[in-house]
C-alpha positions as CSV (number, residue, x, y, z in Angstrom):
1,X,31.6,-112.6,-73.8
2,X,31.8,-115.1,-71.5
3,X,28.0,-115.4,-70.7
4,X,27.4,-115.8,-73.9
5,X,29.5,-119.2,-73.9
6,X,28.7,-120.1,-70.3
7,X,24.9,-119.7,-72.3
8,X,25.8,-121.6,-75.2
9,X,27.0,-124.4,-73.4
10,X,24.0,-124.3,-70.9
11,X,21.8,-124.2,-74.1
12,X,23.9,-127.1,-76.1
13,X,23.9,-129.5,-72.0
14,X,20.1,-128.9,-71.8
15,X,19.9,-129.8,-76.0
16,X,22.0,-133.1,-75.1
17,X,18.7,-135.7,-74.7
18,X,16.4,-133.9,-76.9
19,X,19.7,-134.0,-79.8
20,X,19.8,-137.8,-78.0
21,X,16.0,-138.2,-78.9
22,X,16.2,-136.8,-82.3
23,X,19.6,-139.3,-83.3
24,X,16.7,-142.7,-81.6
25,X,14.1,-141.6,-83.4
26,X,15.9,-141.3,-86.8
27,X,17.1,-144.3,-86.0
28,X,13.9,-146.1,-85.1
29,X,12.1,-144.1,-88.0
30,X,14.8,-146.1,-90.3
31,X,14.2,-149.7,-88.6
32,X,10.6,-149.4,-88.7
33,X,8.9,-147.0,-91.3
34,X,12.4,-145.9,-93.6
35,X,13.7,-149.5,-94.3
36,X,10.1,-151.7,-94.8
37,X,8.5,-148.8,-96.9
38,X,11.9,-149.3,-99.3
39,X,11.5,-153.0,-98.7
40,X,7.8,-152.5,-99.7
41,X,8.6,-150.6,-102.5
42,X,11.7,-152.5,-104.0
43,X,8.9,-155.6,-104.3
44,X,6.6,-153.1,-105.7
45,X,9.0,-152.4,-108.3
46,X,10.3,-156.1,-108.4
47,X,6.1,-157.8,-109.0
48,X,5.7,-154.8,-111.4
49,X,9.0,-155.5,-113.7
50,X,7.5,-159.6,-112.5
51,X,4.6,-158.4,-114.3
52,X,6.6,-156.4,-117.4
53,X,8.9,-159.8,-118.1
54,X,5.6,-162.1,-117.9
55,X,3.1,-160.5,-120.4
56,X,6.9,-159.5,-122.2
57,X,7.0,-163.6,-122.8
58,X,3.5,-164.2,-123.5
59,X,3.5,-161.9,-126.3
60,X,6.1,-163.5,-127.0
61,X,4.6,-167.0,-127.0
62,X,1.9,-165.2,-128.8
63,X,3.6,-164.2,-131.6
64,X,5.0,-167.5,-132.1
65,X,1.8,-169.3,-132.5
66,X,1.0,-166.5,-134.8
67,X,4.0,-167.4,-136.8
68,X,3.6,-171.6,-135.6
69,X,-0.6,-170.8,-136.4
70,X,0.9,-169.7,-139.7
71,X,3.4,-172.1,-140.6
72,X,0.6,-174.8,-140.2
73,X,-1.7,-172.5,-141.8
74,X,0.6,-172.7,-144.8
75,X,1.1,-176.3,-144.9
76,X,-2.4,-176.2,-144.5
77,X,-3.1,-174.7,-147.9
78,X,-0.3,-176.3,-150.0
79,X,-1.3,-180.0,-149.1
80,X,-5.4,-178.5,-150.2
81,X,-3.5,-177.5,-153.1
82,X,-1.9,-180.4,-153.9
83,X,-4.6,-182.7,-153.1
84,X,-6.9,-180.4,-155.8
85,X,-4.5,-180.3,-157.7
86,X,-4.3,-184.0,-157.6
87,X,-8.4,-184.3,-157.6
88,X,-7.6,-182.2,-161.1
89,X,-5.7,-184.7,-162.9
90,X,-8.3,-187.4,-162.0
91,X,-10.4,-185.7,-163.7
92,X,-8.8,-185.0,-166.6
93,X,-7.4,-188.5,-167.2
94,X,-11.6,-189.4,-166.9
95,X,-12.2,-187.0,-168.9
96,X,-9.4,-188.3,-171.9
97,X,-10.2,-191.8,-171.6
98,X,-13.9,-190.6,-172.0
99,X,-13.6,-188.0,-175.0
100,X,-11.2,-191.1,-176.1
101,X,-13.8,-194.2,-175.8
102,X,-16.3,-191.8,-177.3
103,X,-14.4,-190.8,-180.4
104,X,-13.6,-195.0,-180.8
105,X,-17.4,-195.1,-180.5
106,X,-17.9,-192.5,-182.8
107,X,-15.0,-194.0,-185.4
108,X,-16.9,-197.3,-185.1
109,X,-20.7,-195.9,-185.6
110,X,-18.8,-194.2,-189.0
111,X,-17.6,-197.9,-190.4
112,X,-20.7,-199.2,-189.4
113,X,-22.4,-196.5,-191.6
114,X,-19.9,-196.4,-194.4
115,X,-20.5,-200.5,-194.5
116,X,-23.9,-200.2,-194.4
117,X,-23.4,-197.7,-197.2
118,X,-21.5,-199.2,-199.4
119,X,-23.7,-201.8,-199.2
120,X,-26.6,-199.8,-200.4
121,X,-25.0,-198.4,-203.1
122,X,-23.9,-202.0,-203.8
123,X,-27.7,-203.7,-203.8
124,X,-28.4,-200.3,-205.8
125,X,-25.8,-201.0,-208.7
126,X,-27.7,-204.8,-208.5
127,X,-30.9,-202.9,-209.1
128,X,-29.9,-200.3,-211.6
129,X,-27.9,-203.2,-213.4
130,X,-30.9,-205.4,-212.8
131,X,-33.3,-202.9,-214.4
132,X,-31.1,-201.0,-217.4
133,X,-31.5,-204.1,-219.4
134,X,-35.8,-203.8,-220.1
135,X,-35.6,-199.6,-218.9
136,X,-33.2,-198.9,-222.2
137,X,-35.5,-201.1,-224.3
138,X,-38.6,-200.1,-222.9
139,X,-36.3,-196.5,-223.9
140,X,-35.0,-197.6,-227.2
141,X,-39.2,-198.8,-227.3
142,X,-40.6,-195.5,-227.3
143,X,-38.1,-193.7,-229.4
144,X,-38.7,-195.9,-232.3
145,X,-42.5,-195.6,-231.4
146,X,-42.3,-191.9,-232.2
147,X,-40.5,-191.7,-234.7
148,X,-42.4,-194.1,-236.8
149,X,-45.1,-191.8,-235.9
C-alpha cells in the first residue's frame, strides 16, 4: 500500500503543472472569453429591452396621437355641425322673410282686386240703375202691346 500511496503522491506532484495550467486557463478564459461574452449578451439584452421600451413608447405616442386626432376630428365635426345649424337657421329666417313678403304682396293684390271689384260693382249698379227705367218702360210697353193684341 505504501507503493500505491507513493505512486499516488508522484502522480499528484506530476499533476500540479496540469492543475496550475487548468487554473490559469480558467482565469484566462474567464477574463478573455466568458466576461466579454457575458458583457456582449448583457448589452444585447439591454439593447433589446431598450428597443422594446422604445417600441412601447412609440405605440403609446401613436395611441396618444390617434386619440388627439379623434378629439380634433370630433371638435371639427361639432364646429361644422354648428356652422351647418347656423346656416340652416339663416335659411329658415330668410325663407320666413320671403314668405312674409309674398303674403304681404298677395294681401295687397287681394285688397286691390277687392277694390276693383267693388268699383266695378258700383259701376254695374249705376249702369243698371240708369238702364232700369228705360228697360222697365220697354217691358211694360211690350206687355201692354201683347195684351192689347
